[in-house]
matplotlib code that plots the C-alpha trace (Angstrom):
import matplotlib.pyplot as plt

x = [0.0, 1.5, 1.7, 0.7, 0.2, 3.5, 6.7, 9.7, 12.1, 15.1, 14.3, 15.2, 12.7, 9.4, 7.5, 4.5, 1.2, -2.5, -5.0, -8.6, -10.1, -13.6, -15.3, -18.4, -20.0, -18.5, -19.3, -18.5, -15.7, -18.1, -21.8, -21.1, -22.0, -18.5, -17.7, -21.0, -20.4, -17.0, -18.5, -21.6, -19.5, -17.3, -20.3, -22.6, -19.7, -19.3, -20.7, -21.7, -24.0, -25.5, -25.8, -26.5, -24.5, -21.5, -21.8, -25.5, -24.9, -22.0, -24.2, -27.1, -24.7, -22.6, -25.1, -28.1, -27.6, -24.4, -25.8, -28.9, -28.4, -25.2, -26.8, -29.9, -27.9, -25.6, -28.5, -29.6, -26.1, -25.8, -28.9, -27.3, -23.6, -21.8, -18.5, -16.8, -18.2, -21.1, -23.0, -21.7, -18.1, -18.5, -20.2, -17.7, -14.8, -16.5, -16.9, -13.3, -12.2, -14.6, -13.6, -9.9, -10.4, -12.0, -9.4, -6.5, -7.9, -8.7, -5.2, -3.2, -1.5, -2.0, -4.2, -4.3, -8.0, -8.5, -11.4, -11.7, -14.6, -15.6, -16.2, -14.6, -12.2, -10.6, -10.3, -9.8, -6.5, -5.3, -6.5, -4.6, -1.5, -2.0, -2.1, 1.0, 2.9, 2.2, 3.7, 0.3, 0.7, -2.6, -5.8, -9.3, -11.7, -15.1, -17.5, -20.1, -23.1, -24.8, -26.7, -24.5, -25.2, -23.0, -23.6, -22.1, -20.1, -19.2, -18.0, -15.9, -14.2, -13.5, -11.9, -9.7, -8.6, -7.9, -5.7, -3.5, -3.0, -0.6, 1.5, 4.1, 3.4, -0.2, -0.9, -3.0, -6.7, -9.8, -13.0, -16.2, -19.1, -21.9, -23.3, -27.1, -27.5, -24.7, -25.9, -24.3, -25.8, -29.3, -29.0, -28.0, -31.0, -33.4, -32.0, -32.4, -36.0, -36.8, -35.4, -37.4, -40.7, -39.9, -39.6, -42.3, -44.7, -45.4, -46.3, -49.1, -46.5, -42.7, -41.3, -37.9, -36.7, -33.7, -31.9, -33.4, -31.8, -33.2, -35.5, -33.3, -30.4, -32.4, -33.6, -29.9, -29.1, -28.1, -29.0, -29.5, -33.4, -33.3, -30.8, -32.9, -35.9, -33.7, -32.7, -36.2, -37.3, -34.5, -35.3, -39.0, -38.4, -35.9, -38.3, -41.4, -43.3, -46.4, -45.9, -48.7, -46.8, -43.7, -43.1, -40.0, -39.8, -37.2, -36.2, -34.0, -35.1, -33.6, -34.6, -37.6, -37.1, -38.8, -36.9, -37.4, -40.8, -42.8, -41.5, -41.1, -42.6, -45.7, -46.2, -46.2, -48.4, -51.1, -50.9, -53.3, -56.0, -55.6, -56.0, -52.3, -51.7, -48.6, -45.4, -41.8, -39.2, -35.8, -33.1, -31.1, -29.3, -27.4, -24.7, -24.5, -27.0, -26.5, -28.4, -30.7, -31.8, -31.8, -33.3, -35.2, -36.7, -36.8, -37.8, -39.4, -41.1, -42.3, -43.9, -45.5, -47.0, -48.3, -49.6, -51.6, -53.3, -50.9, -50.8, -47.4, -44.2, -40.9, -37.5, -35.2, -31.6, -29.1, -26.8, -23.9, -21.4, -23.9, -21.8, -23.6, -23.0, -19.3, -19.0, -20.6, -18.3, -15.2, -16.3, -16.6, -13.2, -11.6, -12.5, -10.0, -7.3, -7.6, -6.6]
y = [0.0, 3.3, 5.9, 9.3, 12.7, 12.6, 14.3, 12.1, 11.8, 9.8, 7.0, 3.5, 0.8, -0.2, 2.3, 4.1, 2.3, 3.0, 1.6, 1.8, 2.7, 1.4, 3.2, 2.5, 3.9, 1.5, -1.0, -1.6, -4.0, -6.3, -6.4, -5.3, -2.1, -0.7, -1.2, 0.4, 3.3, 4.0, 3.6, 5.7, 8.5, 8.7, 8.5, 10.9, 13.4, 14.1, 17.6, 16.3, 13.8, 15.9, 19.7, 20.9, 23.6, 21.7, 22.5, 21.6, 18.4, 17.4, 17.5, 15.6, 13.0, 12.4, 12.8, 11.2, 9.2, 7.4, 6.3, 4.7, 3.8, 1.6, -1.2, -1.3, -1.2, -3.9, -6.3, -5.5, -6.1, -9.3, -10.6, -10.1, -10.8, -13.6, -15.4, -12.9, -9.9, -7.6, -8.1, -4.8, -5.8, -9.2, -7.8, -5.1, -7.5, -9.6, -6.5, -5.6, -9.1, -9.1, -5.7, -6.6, -9.8, -8.0, -5.2, -7.6, -9.5, -6.3, -4.8, -8.0, -7.1, -6.8, -3.7, -2.8, -2.5, -1.9, -1.2, 1.9, 2.6, 6.2, 5.2, 2.2, -0.3, -0.7, 3.1, 5.2, 6.3, 2.7, 1.9, 4.8, 3.6, 0.2, 1.6, 3.8, 0.8, -0.8, 2.3, 3.5, 7.2, 7.5, 6.6, 6.3, 6.7, 5.1, 5.7, 2.9, 5.3, 5.4, 8.6, 11.5, 13.1, 15.5, 13.2, 10.2, 10.9, 14.4, 13.1, 10.5, 13.2, 15.0, 11.9, 11.3, 15.0, 15.0, 11.9, 13.7, 16.7, 14.5, 13.5, 15.5, 13.8, 13.8, 11.3, 12.0, 11.5, 10.8, 11.0, 9.4, 11.5, 9.1, 6.7, 6.9, 6.9, 4.5, 2.1, -0.9, 0.0, 0.4, -2.8, -4.7, -3.3, -4.2, -7.7, -8.3, -7.1, -9.3, -12.3, -11.6, -11.2, -14.4, -16.3, -14.6, -13.0, -9.3, -7.3, -4.8, -2.2, -2.1, 0.2, 1.8, 2.6, 4.9, 6.0, 9.2, 12.6, 15.6, 17.7, 20.7, 19.1, 19.2, 22.7, 23.8, 22.3, 18.6, 16.8, 13.4, 13.5, 14.2, 11.5, 8.9, 9.8, 9.7, 6.1, 5.0, 6.7, 5.1, 1.6, 2.1, 3.3, 0.6, -2.1, -0.5, -0.3, 1.8, 4.8, 3.6, 0.3, 1.9, 4.3, 6.0, 6.2, 7.0, 5.1, 5.3, 8.7, 9.8, 12.6, 14.9, 17.1, 16.3, 14.0, 13.2, 11.8, 9.7, 7.5, 3.8, 2.5, 4.8, 4.0, 0.2, 0.5, 2.3, 0.1, -2.7, -0.3, 1.0, -2.4, -3.1, -6.6, -7.8, -5.6, -6.0, -3.5, -2.9, -0.5, 0.9, 3.4, 0.7, -1.1, -3.8, -5.3, -4.1, -3.5, -0.9, -3.3, -6.7, -5.6, -2.4, -3.5, -7.3, -7.6, -4.4, -3.2, -6.8, -6.9, -3.5, -4.5, -7.9, -6.6, -4.0, -6.7, -7.1, -10.6, -10.9, -9.1, -9.6, -7.9, -7.8, -8.0, -5.3, -5.9, -7.0, -9.1, -9.9, -10.3, -7.5, -5.2, -6.1, -5.5, -2.1, -1.1, -2.3, -0.4, 2.8, 2.5, 1.2, 4.3, 6.2, 3.5, 3.3, 7.0]
z = [0.0, -1.1, 1.7, 0.5, 2.0, 3.9, 2.8, 2.3, 5.2, 6.1, 8.5, 9.5, 9.9, 8.3, 6.1, 7.7, 7.4, 7.3, 9.7, 10.9, 14.3, 14.8, 17.8, 19.8, 23.0, 25.5, 28.2, 31.9, 32.6, 34.6, 35.6, 39.1, 40.9, 41.3, 37.6, 36.6, 38.8, 37.1, 33.7, 34.3, 35.9, 32.8, 30.4, 32.2, 32.9, 29.2, 28.5, 25.0, 26.6, 29.3, 28.5, 32.0, 33.9, 35.2, 39.0, 39.1, 37.1, 39.3, 42.4, 40.7, 39.2, 42.3, 45.1, 43.5, 40.2, 41.1, 44.4, 42.9, 39.2, 39.3, 41.3, 39.1, 35.9, 37.2, 37.5, 33.9, 32.6, 34.5, 32.7, 29.2, 30.1, 28.4, 28.8, 26.4, 28.1, 27.3, 24.0, 22.7, 23.3, 21.8, 18.7, 18.2, 18.4, 15.7, 13.6, 13.9, 12.9, 9.9, 8.6, 9.0, 7.0, 4.1, 4.1, 4.3, 1.2, -0.7, -0.3, -0.2, 3.1, 6.8, 7.5, 11.2, 12.5, 16.2, 18.5, 20.8, 23.2, 24.0, 27.6, 29.4, 27.8, 25.4, 25.4, 22.3, 23.7, 24.1, 20.6, 19.1, 21.1, 19.5, 16.0, 16.7, 18.0, 14.5, 12.8, 11.6, 10.5, 8.6, 10.6, 9.3, 12.3, 11.8, 14.7, 14.6, 14.9, 11.5, 12.3, 13.4, 16.8, 18.8, 21.8, 20.1, 16.9, 18.0, 21.4, 19.7, 17.7, 21.0, 22.5, 19.4, 19.3, 23.1, 22.7, 20.2, 22.4, 24.3, 21.3, 19.3, 15.9, 15.0, 12.2, 9.1, 10.2, 8.2, 10.3, 9.0, 10.5, 9.7, 7.1, 7.5, 3.7, 2.7, 0.1, 1.8, 5.2, 3.7, 1.8, 4.9, 6.8, 4.0, 3.8, 7.5, 7.3, 4.3, 6.0, 9.1, 7.2, 5.3, 8.6, 10.7, 8.2, 7.5, 10.7, 10.9, 11.7, 11.3, 14.0, 13.5, 17.1, 17.5, 20.6, 21.8, 22.7, 24.5, 22.2, 23.1, 21.2, 18.0, 18.7, 19.0, 15.6, 16.1, 12.9, 14.4, 14.3, 10.6, 9.8, 11.7, 9.6, 6.5, 7.2, 7.7, 4.5, 2.5, 3.8, 3.1, -0.4, -1.2, 0.0, -1.5, 1.8, 2.3, 4.5, 6.9, 7.4, 9.1, 12.0, 13.5, 17.3, 19.9, 23.0, 26.1, 27.4, 30.7, 33.1, 33.1, 30.1, 26.7, 24.4, 20.8, 20.1, 19.6, 22.5, 21.6, 24.9, 24.8, 21.1, 21.4, 24.5, 22.5, 19.4, 20.4, 21.2, 17.6, 16.1, 15.6, 17.0, 15.2, 15.3, 14.5, 15.9, 14.4, 15.8, 12.9, 15.1, 16.9, 14.9, 17.6, 19.9, 23.5, 26.7, 25.0, 22.4, 24.2, 27.4, 26.6, 23.4, 23.3, 26.9, 28.2, 25.0, 24.4, 27.8, 27.3, 24.0, 25.0, 28.4, 26.5, 24.4, 21.5, 20.0, 18.2, 18.9, 17.1, 17.6, 14.5, 15.8, 15.0, 12.0, 14.3, 12.3, 9.5, 6.3, 4.4, 7.4, 7.6, 3.9, 4.2, 7.1, 5.2, 2.1, 4.1, 5.6, 2.4, 0.5, 2.5, 2.5, -1.4, -2.0]

ax = plt.figure().add_subplot(projection="3d")
ax.plot(x, y, z, "-o")
ax.set_aspect("equal")
plt.show()
């Protein structure tokens, strides 16, 4: 692979290389209260995530939230934990391996691909150190959030930039800000929906549930809400679905202020009374299954819908390491490696 964009210099040792950094939100190290407290403190201390005056939020976070929520969250994580760790970590590792395999084959050489979590381990800083140790001087950063939001993709950029404030030689960087309309990503979503319908029949309503953000973030200019609706529309158009057959909702709200609506839980609770008795939910904003999809959707939303009188509930898993998804991710990163 020819290295470009760097002036020639005299050096001894191997030539500079290009590599890929895949990033996701993160996970606690174990499903225990102490580990959850550390993880939640790092996550909820990020001013991109919670836009509340710092002193006021410090008191709320440390005197209330971190005294109550870690124990409850630990129990939820314990219910989904596996031998290899949290579902998110397991899926992300599979994605790294899959993307690397495709890129190695495409370029005919070893292409470093590593995982960095915005919060928890492996950290973004440790991932960049791993790439640097492999003499990577040109890094393509791909946050695994299809729809850009300042609270996720923007925060990832902050973490990458902060890491390089500690180094003298900043490598060439290529930051992928989102891929909500990527052909490969949309194709992978459509394929997963088609396979589900073939196995379980067509639902009365197909619900696209995305992670929510406070309504104030949209009011201040965050494009996330628009990108979520764009993804839903592209899938609907690609599959030729009627508009009344699909719906976009938002989950995982926190606190008392209004979040993006309609809310997933309230929506599915009302559906049986509207004559909608068979639904399928897909979560296109999550590249990997995690607590928010496995527990909040496949368990909590299922109970809400069935308890309200619904008859048939299905959850369509995230794309995870589905071959079409891995190909889409490799294609996104490979565009920069091919320059």
